C-alpha angles and dihedrals in degrees: 000000000000092000090053091054092047092047090049090051090054091048090052090047090049091053092046092050091046091054092045091050094048089047090061087063099038095048097033093128091056099045130078113270092242091057093047092046100048115013099069094062093042091050091047090055092046088053090052089054090053091049090054089050090054091050097039100038092142093053127078119270088246088068090056090046092053097042095046091051090049092046093051092048091051092049092049095046090047087065088073086069107083107179118153094246095054092041087055089056091046088050094071121072099250094043091049092050093050102037101027123217111251137015116257125173090213089062089065089056091047091050092049092051093048093049094044093050091050091047091051092048089049092048091047093051090049092050092048092051099041106021093225143070122266 
């Protein structure tokens, strides 16, 4: 029962982060340039961390940290591949949001920050609830 509640909390967090990330694009004209420029990628990576927590609820949060970093690196590096078929996928809204459009080193920094912040929040919540490390 506890795992179901924890998994549900990660699903809710994932949805909240998804809405926040999309909001940085939808309301880009109303937000500070720094937020529009950097927060979307950081939030996307934080969402990936939460998705790994949903999938790997029995594993330590360090597994989700590692896998989410690896996943984001693979997605970013895949943007160096510019074949017609994958560019067609990237050309639609969902494909572009998931796969991105062009490789940028700064995206790797944004991803790392988003994942690290989510990991630290996760670790902090765990420590508050249990009073000890996993």
